[in-house]
N, C-alpha and C positions, 0 to 999 in steps of 0.2 A: 388462539392461545398455541395452537400445533403450528401454524404459518411464525410466530414469532420465535418459538423454540427451535425451529429449522435454520431459521435467519440468525440466531444467536449463534446457533454452531457452526453454520458457514461464516460467520466473522471472526468466530472467536480463532478457529483455524487458519484462517487467512493471516490474521495479526501475528498468531503464533509463529506460522510457517515465515514470515517476515523476519521475527525476532530471531529465527535461528538461520535465518539466511548470513546473518554477517559473519558466524563462523566458518562458513564456507568461503564466502567471496573475502575475508581477510586472508586465507591461504592462496586462492586461486589468482587475486590480484597482485601477487607477488610475482606473477609469472605472465600475467595478459592485463593490457591496460584497459581502462575502465568503461569506454566506448565501445572498443572492440567487445568487450565481456557483455556490456548490454546487446549489443547486435548478435551476438552468437545467442544470449538467452531467448531472444525474441525470433530470430529462425526456428529453433529448438521449440518453443512456445507455442507458433503460428502450426507448424507441420503438425504437433499433436493435436492442436485444437482443432485443425481442420480435418483432419483423418475422423476424431469424434464426432466432429459436427456432420460430418459426410454420411456417417455410418448410422446416426439417429435421422437423419432426413431419410434414408433408404427405407427405414421401418414406419417412417410416420410421414405418410402422404400430404396432409394438412400444414404444411408451413407456412408462414406468413411471407408476402413478396415484399422484399426490401424497396422501400422508395428512394428517390432522389434526395427528399428530407432528412430520410432514415441513413444514407449514406452522408450525408454532409456532416447530421451528427454525430455520428460513430469516427468520423474521420477527427473532427472536433476533439472528440474524448479519447482518441489515438494521439493528437497532437498536444494537447494540453495537460492531459495525465501522465503518459506512457512515456513520451518525447520531452516536452518542456519539465516535467515536473522532475522525473527522473535524473535527466542534465543537470537542473538545477541543484540535486541533491548530491551527486557526486563533485562539482565544481564549488559548491558553496562549503562542503566538508574539506575539499582540498586545499581551499584561501582561509579554513579553520581550522579545525579537527573533529575526529569523530565524536568525540564528546558534546561540542557544539552544534553537531548535525543532528545529534538524538533527541538534544536538548528542544531546540528551536522547532522541528518538523515535529513535536508533539504537542505543538499548538494547533495542528490539524483540525481535529474534533471540533475546537471552538470557532473555525472558519465554517464546518459544513452545518455547524448550528445557525450561524448566520447567512449564509445563505438558501439553505432550506428553508428560510423563514421568508427571503424575499424571491425565490426564484420557485419553489414548491409550497409557499402559502402554508408550510407548517406552524403551528401554534408554537410559540417559545414561554412555556411554562416556568414557573418559579422552579417546579422540581427539575426540569431538563435543565436549567443553569446551575442548579445547584451541585447536578451530577457531573457536571463539565470541570466545574471548580474543584469539587473533590477529587478527579480523577487527575486533574492538572497537576494540582498540590503533590499529588502521590507520585506522578512522575519527576517532579522538580526533586522530591526529597529522593527518590529511587538513585537517579541520575547525578544529582547533587548540582548546586550553581556554582558555576565557575565564574571567576572573575574577569577571564579572558576573554568572555564573550563580549563584551564592552569593546575589545581592542580589534577584535577580528569585523570590522564595521563593513566590508564588502561583503565579506563570506557571510554574514549574518544577514544582511538584507537578500541576497540571493536564497539564503535556506528559509526567510518568511516567503520568498516567491514559491517554493519548492512545496511549503505546506499550502498556499493559497490554492497553487494549482490542482494539485489532488485535492483537495476539498473540493475543487470545481469539479473534477473528475467522478467524484462521487456522486455529486447532486444531479449531474446530468448523465450518468449512469440510469438513477432512478426514472430520470424525463424518458429516457429512452427504452426503459423496460415495460413501459405502458403500451409497445407494441410490439415489442421483440424479445426473444428468449436473452436470458443473461449469456448462454453460450455463443450465439450467434453475434453478439455486440462483443464479447471478450474477445474472440476471434479474429474479427475483422478491423476491431481496434490496437489489438497486436500488429496487425499484417500493415495497417498505415503508420505506427510506430517505427516499424521495420524500416518501410521506405524513407520516414522523416531521418532513421538515425544514420542510414547507409551513407551520404557524402559526408557524416562527420566521422564513422567506422574507417571509411577509404582514407580520410585526410590523416586520421590518428596512424593508420598503419602504415603512412610512409616514412614516420619519425619514430616508431616503437618496431621491438621486436614481440615476437608471441613465442612463447616457449611451450609447447604443449608433448613434449616427450613424455611426461611424467603420467602413468596410468591415474594417479588420482586428481590431476587437473583436468584430464577427461572426464572422469566420474562427477567431480565437482562443478564442471560447466554443465552435464548433464541433470544432474540434481537442480541446478539453479533455472536450467529451463523447463523441467517437466513440473516440479514441486514449487520452489519458488515464484516463476511466475506462471506457466499456465493456470497450475493447480492454485495457488493464490489469488492470483487476477480472477478468476472463476468465482471462487466462493466469497471472495468481496464482493464482487457484482451481483450475484446471487443473494446475498444478506441484504445487500442495500435494495433489492430488489423487493424483498419480504417484508423490511421493517422501514421505518421511519426514517429517513435521512438522519435527525436528530439525536434519536434512539442509539440507532447503527452507528454512530460516529464514537460513541464511547468503548467500542470494542478495540477500536484502534490502540488502545491505552494497553492492551496485552502484549503488543511489540517489544518495548522496552524491558517491560517485565521479564517475557520469556525470554528476550535478549541477553539480559544481566544473569537470569538462572542458569541458560547452558553456557556462558561465558564462564562462571564460576565452574558447571559441572565439566568442561570439555577443555577450556583452556586457564584452568588454573586459578581463573581471576577471583578474588576477593568479595564476598558478601558480607556487608556490615547492618549493622541494626536499620538504618536509613533503608534498605531493601526490604525489610518486612512491615515496616511504619508504612514505606510508601504503596508497599504492596497491598495492604489492607485499605488504604485510603482510596485506590483505583479499584478495587473490589467494592468497596462501599460505593462509588460512585455509579458503578455499573448495577447494585442492587438497588439503588433508590430509581434509579429510571426502569428499573423492570417493573418495580412494584407500582408506578406509574400505570403502566401500561395494562397489567392486572386489574388495575382499578377502574380503567376507561372502559373495558370490554363488558 
């Protein structure tokens, strides 16, 4: 129970950080192009994670040697999750809109449950499926179904790709955590993502200007790198290590919930009755799957 509680806290914090991230990025993206911002996030995140990892290694001599197969798996996680998925998110949202992006990528937990069944051999229970359906319905109600989704065909396809690749990341993190610590996986996966992102960053800079004179922009980039990337990526990976991937996936739904709430709190966006109905269903989905875990202990 203690392990599940810590995992739930880690996943809730990670999803909440991502929910609040759009408030900051919405401002920063007016001055810094998207791929450049991703690159800056990864530079800051890698430096922070690497320093923390080395400090821990100095205090702890029994670290596990990273084998060649481990490096390949970490590189795969960095590529499919932190590079491809994030890039798909940006491109898909640009070809549609933020509303559609939030809606489509909320399908991620459903894909995690499916991949966990085939890759990790986790049981696909009725209660787990019910939880995903409840929480998905809650997200649909919170965000609202926009008929324009059907008209953004290419953008929608790319956003589905973003949801699938992030689900793959979450499952393969679970695989890697059988041998390596979450901090090691996160640190080096971010490094590989930085390597993969660099050519796109260089290409983007050739046709876009970056404005960083504003102190708020610098603080925003630092926040995105330290909190929303280093902190949230580590917490998500740690949470997935401690819980079944299918159960942990449910906490992803806190992202749109927290994002909507902070949009109301900080950006004066309106919250209607749909937010509260959808929020209740999301919480109900998490409770249902949590009760299942308690009964199996």
